[in-house]
Every structure is written in structure tokens, then in C-alpha cells.
C-alpha positions as CSV (number, residue, x, y, z in Angstrom):
1,M,78.9,124.4,-60.1
2,S,75.2,124.9,-59.3
3,K,73.6,123.4,-56.2
4,N,71.6,120.9,-58.3
5,T,74.7,119.9,-60.2
6,A,76.6,119.3,-57.0
7,L,73.7,117.2,-55.6
8,K,73.7,115.1,-58.7
9,A,77.4,114.6,-58.6
10,T,77.2,113.6,-54.9
11,S,74.3,111.2,-55.5
12,A,76.2,109.6,-58.4
13,A,79.3,109.1,-56.2
14,I,77.2,107.5,-53.5
15,I,75.7,105.1,-56.0
16,V,79.1,104.1,-57.4
17,L,80.5,103.6,-53.9
18,A,77.5,101.5,-52.9
19,A,77.9,99.4,-56.0
20,A,81.6,98.9,-55.3
21,L,80.9,97.8,-51.7
22,S,78.2,95.4,-52.8
23,F,80.5,93.9,-55.4
24,A,83.3,93.5,-52.8
25,L,80.8,91.8,-50.4
26,L,79.6,89.4,-53.1
27,R,83.2,88.4,-53.9
28,E,83.8,87.6,-50.2
29,E,80.6,85.5,-50.1
30,S,81.3,83.7,-53.4
31,P,85.1,82.9,-53.5
32,S,86.4,82.6,-57.0
33,A,89.4,80.7,-58.3
34,P,92.9,82.3,-57.6
35,A,94.1,84.7,-60.3
36,G,95.2,82.8,-63.4
37,E,93.4,79.6,-62.4
38,E,90.1,78.6,-64.0
39,K,87.4,77.5,-61.6
40,I,86.3,73.9,-62.1
41,V,82.6,73.3,-62.1
42,W,80.9,69.9,-62.0
43,K,77.3,69.6,-63.0
44,Y,75.9,66.7,-61.0
45,S,72.6,64.9,-61.7
46,L,70.3,63.3,-59.1
47,W,66.7,62.2,-59.2
48,G,64.1,62.9,-56.7
49,P,64.3,65.4,-53.8
50,P,67.1,65.9,-51.3
51,R,66.9,63.0,-48.8
52,A,69.0,60.6,-46.8
53,F,69.9,58.9,-50.1
54,T,71.5,62.2,-51.4
55,R,73.3,63.1,-48.2
56,G,76.5,61.4,-49.1
57,I,77.3,63.4,-52.3
58,E,76.1,66.6,-50.6
59,K,78.7,66.0,-47.9
60,A,81.3,65.2,-50.5
61,R,80.5,68.5,-52.3
62,D,80.9,70.4,-49.1
63,L,84.3,68.9,-48.3
64,W,85.7,69.4,-51.8
65,E,84.4,72.9,-52.1
66,A,85.8,73.9,-48.7
67,A,89.2,72.5,-49.5
68,G,89.1,74.0,-53.0
69,K,88.9,77.5,-51.7
70,G,87.1,78.8,-54.8
71,R,88.8,76.5,-57.2
72,F,86.0,73.9,-57.4
73,E,82.2,73.9,-57.4
74,M,79.8,71.0,-57.6
75,Q,76.4,72.1,-58.9
76,I,74.0,69.4,-57.7
77,S,70.6,69.3,-59.6
78,Y,67.7,67.3,-58.2
79,G,64.6,65.9,-59.9
80,S,66.4,64.5,-63.0
81,A,66.6,68.1,-64.2
82,L,69.9,67.5,-66.0
83,S,69.5,63.9,-67.1
84,P,66.9,61.1,-66.9
85,E,67.9,58.6,-64.2
86,K,68.2,55.7,-66.7
87,E,70.5,57.8,-68.9
88,N,73.0,59.2,-66.4
89,L,75.9,57.1,-67.7
90,D,75.1,58.1,-71.3
91,S,75.0,61.8,-70.2
92,V,78.4,61.4,-68.5
93,K,79.9,59.8,-71.6
94,L,78.6,62.5,-73.9
95,G,79.9,65.3,-71.6
96,L,76.5,66.7,-70.9
97,I,77.2,66.4,-67.1
98,E,80.3,65.7,-65.1
99,G,78.8,63.4,-62.5
100,A,75.7,61.5,-61.4
101,Y,74.1,58.9,-59.2
102,V,73.9,55.6,-61.1
103,C,71.8,52.6,-60.0
104,I,72.9,49.4,-61.7
105,G,69.4,48.1,-62.1
106,Y,68.3,51.1,-64.2
107,G,70.6,50.0,-67.0
108,P,71.2,46.3,-66.6
109,N,73.2,45.8,-69.8
110,K,75.3,48.9,-69.3
111,T,77.6,47.6,-66.6
112,P,77.4,43.8,-66.9
113,L,80.2,43.0,-64.4
114,A,78.7,45.3,-61.7
115,Q,75.5,43.3,-62.0
116,V,76.9,40.8,-59.6
117,L,75.8,43.2,-56.9
118,E,72.2,42.6,-57.9
119,L,72.1,38.9,-57.1
120,P,69.0,38.4,-54.8
121,F,69.6,38.1,-51.1
122,L,73.4,38.4,-51.7
123,L,73.6,41.5,-49.5
124,S,73.0,41.5,-45.8
125,K,70.2,43.2,-43.8
126,D,72.8,45.7,-42.5
127,M,73.3,48.7,-44.9
128,R,76.7,49.4,-43.4
129,V,78.0,46.0,-44.3
130,N,76.4,46.3,-47.8
131,T,78.0,49.6,-48.4
132,A,81.5,48.2,-47.6
133,V,80.8,45.2,-50.0
134,I,79.6,47.4,-52.8
135,D,82.6,49.7,-52.4
136,A,85.0,46.8,-52.6
137,V,83.4,45.3,-55.7
138,M,83.3,48.7,-57.5
139,Q,87.0,49.1,-56.9
140,H,87.8,45.8,-58.6
141,P,90.2,46.5,-61.6
142,L,87.9,44.8,-64.1
143,I,84.9,47.0,-63.1
144,T,87.1,50.0,-63.1
145,E,88.1,49.1,-66.6
146,E,84.5,48.5,-67.6
147,L,83.3,51.9,-66.5
148,A,86.3,53.7,-68.1
149,A,86.1,51.8,-71.5
150,R,82.3,51.8,-71.9
151,W,81.4,55.2,-70.3
152,N,84.6,57.2,-69.8
153,A,83.5,57.1,-66.1
154,K,85.2,56.8,-62.8
155,Y,83.6,55.3,-59.7
156,L,83.7,57.9,-56.8
157,M,81.8,56.3,-53.9
158,V,78.8,54.3,-52.9
159,A,75.4,56.0,-52.9
160,A,74.4,54.3,-49.6
161,V,70.9,52.8,-49.7
162,G,68.7,50.9,-47.3
163,V,67.6,47.3,-47.6
164,Y,64.8,46.8,-50.1
165,E,61.2,46.2,-48.9
166,F,57.8,46.6,-50.5
167,M,55.0,49.1,-50.1
168,G,51.7,49.3,-52.0
169,N,48.1,48.1,-52.1
170,K,48.3,44.3,-52.0
171,R,48.8,42.4,-48.8
172,V,51.6,39.8,-49.1
173,G,51.6,37.5,-46.1
174,N,52.9,34.4,-47.7
175,L,54.4,33.1,-50.9
176,D,51.0,32.3,-52.5
177,D,50.1,36.0,-52.2
178,L,52.9,36.8,-54.7
179,K,51.0,35.2,-57.5
180,G,50.0,37.8,-60.1
181,T,51.3,40.7,-58.0
182,R,52.8,43.5,-60.1
183,M,55.9,44.6,-58.4
184,R,58.4,47.3,-59.0
185,I,61.7,45.5,-58.9
186,S,64.5,44.7,-61.4
187,G,67.5,42.5,-62.2
188,A,68.0,39.1,-60.7
189,N,65.6,40.0,-57.9
190,A,62.8,40.1,-60.4
191,T,63.8,36.7,-61.8
192,V,63.5,35.1,-58.3
193,L,60.1,36.7,-57.7
194,E,58.9,35.5,-61.0
195,E,59.5,31.9,-59.8
196,F,56.8,32.5,-57.2
197,G,54.3,34.0,-59.7
198,A,55.0,37.7,-59.3
199,V,55.0,40.1,-62.3
200,P,58.1,42.3,-62.0
201,T,58.3,45.6,-63.8
202,M,60.9,48.4,-64.0
203,V,59.5,51.7,-62.8
204,T,61.9,54.4,-61.8
205,A,61.7,55.9,-58.4
206,P,60.1,59.2,-59.5
207,E,57.4,57.2,-61.4
208,S,56.4,55.0,-58.5
209,Y,53.9,57.3,-56.8
210,T,51.8,57.6,-60.0
211,A,52.1,53.9,-60.8
212,L,50.8,52.9,-57.3
213,E,48.1,55.6,-57.4
214,R,46.8,54.5,-60.8
215,G,47.1,50.8,-60.0
216,T,49.7,50.1,-62.7
217,I,51.7,48.3,-60.0
218,D,50.6,46.6,-56.8
219,L,53.8,47.0,-54.8
220,S,56.9,49.1,-55.1
221,G,60.3,47.9,-54.0
222,F,62.3,50.7,-52.3
223,P,65.0,51.2,-49.7
224,W,63.5,51.1,-46.2
225,T,62.5,53.7,-44.9
226,D,63.9,56.8,-46.4
227,S,62.9,56.4,-50.1
228,F,59.3,55.4,-49.3
229,G,58.9,58.5,-47.3
230,A,60.8,60.9,-49.6
231,F,58.6,59.8,-52.6
232,R,55.5,59.8,-50.4
233,L,54.5,56.2,-51.3
234,H,52.8,55.8,-48.0
235,E,50.2,58.3,-49.1
236,V,48.9,55.9,-51.8
237,S,49.5,52.6,-50.0
238,D,47.8,50.4,-47.5
239,Y,50.5,47.8,-46.8
240,A,54.3,47.4,-46.4
241,T,56.6,44.5,-45.8
242,L,59.4,44.4,-43.2
243,G,61.7,41.4,-43.3
244,I,61.9,40.4,-47.0
245,S,65.2,42.2,-47.3
246,M,65.7,41.7,-51.0
247,G,69.0,43.6,-51.1
248,G,70.7,43.4,-54.4
249,F,70.1,47.0,-55.6
250,A,73.4,48.8,-55.9
251,C,73.7,52.6,-56.4
252,I,77.0,54.5,-56.9
253,N,78.4,57.9,-57.7
254,V,80.3,58.3,-60.9
255,V,82.1,61.2,-62.6
256,S,83.6,61.5,-66.0
257,Q,87.2,60.5,-66.3
258,D,88.0,63.8,-68.0
259,A,86.5,65.8,-65.2
260,W,88.3,63.7,-62.6
261,N,91.6,64.2,-64.4
262,D,91.1,68.0,-64.5
263,L,90.5,68.2,-60.7
264,P,93.5,69.6,-58.9
265,E,95.8,66.9,-57.5
266,D,95.3,67.9,-53.9
267,L,91.5,67.5,-54.2
268,R,91.9,64.1,-56.0
269,A,94.1,63.0,-53.1
270,M,91.2,63.7,-50.7
271,L,89.0,60.9,-52.2
272,P,89.6,58.3,-49.4
273,Q,88.8,60.9,-46.7
274,V,85.8,62.2,-48.7
275,R,84.5,58.6,-49.1
276,E,84.7,57.9,-45.4
277,Q,83.0,61.1,-44.2
278,A,80.4,61.1,-46.9
279,T,79.4,57.5,-46.1
280,E,79.2,58.3,-42.4
281,A,77.0,61.3,-43.2
282,S,74.7,58.9,-45.2
283,F,74.4,56.5,-42.3
284,Q,73.5,59.2,-39.9
285,A,70.9,60.5,-42.4
286,F,69.3,57.1,-42.8
287,D,69.1,56.7,-39.0
288,E,67.3,60.1,-38.8
289,A,65.0,59.0,-41.6
290,D,64.0,55.8,-39.8
291,A,63.2,57.8,-36.6
292,K,61.0,60.1,-38.7
293,W,59.2,57.7,-41.0
294,L,58.7,54.4,-39.1
295,P,56.1,55.9,-36.7
296,I,54.3,57.4,-39.6
297,F,54.3,54.1,-41.5
298,E,53.1,52.1,-38.4
299,D,50.2,54.6,-38.0
300,K,49.2,54.6,-41.6
301,L,49.9,51.1,-42.9
302,E,49.5,47.4,-42.1
303,I,53.1,46.1,-41.9
């Protein structure tokens, strides 16, 4: 064997060895399902950026993936990349995604029984109390049946959300100021505000910034404070309310019934534990958001 041939052979061996080592390292970093067992992957749709509102399902993902040891993966997609927020239930039913956030007000005729949660001023000013109430209602047998029969969907857990306030470019200091005010709000809340002369409209969260900037709406109803900050509504607003506490906007996590049934039994059995830890992670995230955003709002806006 010539010297050049030997060098080439040695170089080739080194390349093969390096590739083998790299592959082994990748396998250690990205655990796969045990031999003979297919890895379960859930495509999960959220709208908007990562924020306190998304912390709960992110925590649930981490818990299930850790317990699954390579058998399960939840691929969370933000910004409505997988499904428009108003069509998440449709996408679950069609099998386009395995799971998603669903806000009842985005499709008021899709879950009629769950609409009880949208009654104005029904919920308290404490998001922790509200989360417990929404969770109890969503586990009612009739609502469980409604989700399954209409959408082949299963309720997973509450998508914890703050109490609703308003931000925008019209000052509302009394009831007379509501007359003619174009407000982003939905459901029975909208019906109440109409009684005082407001003009409600349903604009989704990702559309709210542009709607305020262009003057399509005067005020946007959002959970205080996290969603206002996450969608940067304070950048195009002069005023905010604090104390209206509309409540009545329920958001939940759902997954297709087929995807849930395919989940290994030990992971399904974790649901109560996952709910508890994910909800607590959400509360902590909202507390952190208040500490971040409230000083910014107080400096920029008239509240």
C-alpha cells in the first residue's frame, strides 16, 4: 500500500469514527422510544408568543416528556402556525393537530354548554378562584360529552388567564363614556356592554395591535397584565382600566380523543398531577408578568 493510499484510508476511518460518535451523542441528547415501541408525537397549536398564558401547557409538556423517557413528544407551535385560533377545535376534529388552546368566546356556537363560563361578572377578581371554577365546570359530564360528540376532543386542563380589563385610546371614566366605544370583547360580556352604548366586536388577540393602531377599535379587552404586554398593546394605547374585572372569558387545553387514547396508560394516569403542577406554574408566571408590566403601564398610560 502506497503512502498516499494509507493516508486516505486513515482519513476515511477517522471520518467514519467521528460520524459514529456524533450519531451516538445525538441519540443520547434526543431519546427515542424503546425498541419496538413507536414514539407518540402531539402537534399542539397556540397563538401569540410564549408568555404567562402559555406557561401551563409548556410545564405539562415538560412533565409528560420527562416521564415518557423518549416515548412521547409534544411539539408546541406558537403564532397560530398550525391552526387559526378560531378554528382549533375544527383542526383537532379533522386530525390536523393533536391538541390546542381553545377560548370559548372565539367560537360561541361550538361549545354551547361551556358558554356558561362567559356570563359577565360571574367569575371573581381572583384568577386562582376562577381557574378552579372553570376546571370544575369543564369536568361536568355533559360538557365532557359535548366536547367528545361534537369535536372528538377531551378537556385536559385550564389555560389560566387573568381578569379582563381594557386598554386603548379612549378614556372611560364613567358609564356615559362607554357610548359609541368600539370594544374588543365577546359573548355575554358584549351583550352587557351594549346595554350601556358600547359597540362590541370580536377581534382575536393577534389582530388587536393592528386594530388599535388603525383605530378600528377604541379599546381591547385582555387579561391583565400579561396579554397586554405580550401583544404590546401599551405601545399603541393611551389609557387602561383597572377594576372593571369583566371576567367571563374561559380558555382551556384540549386534545383529540384519539390522541389521548393512544397515550401510554402511565402517562394518562399522570393527568391530575400534571394539572396541578401546570396550573401552579401558570400562577407563578402571571405574578412575574405583573411585576414586569405594571410599572411599564403606570409610566406609559393613564389608568
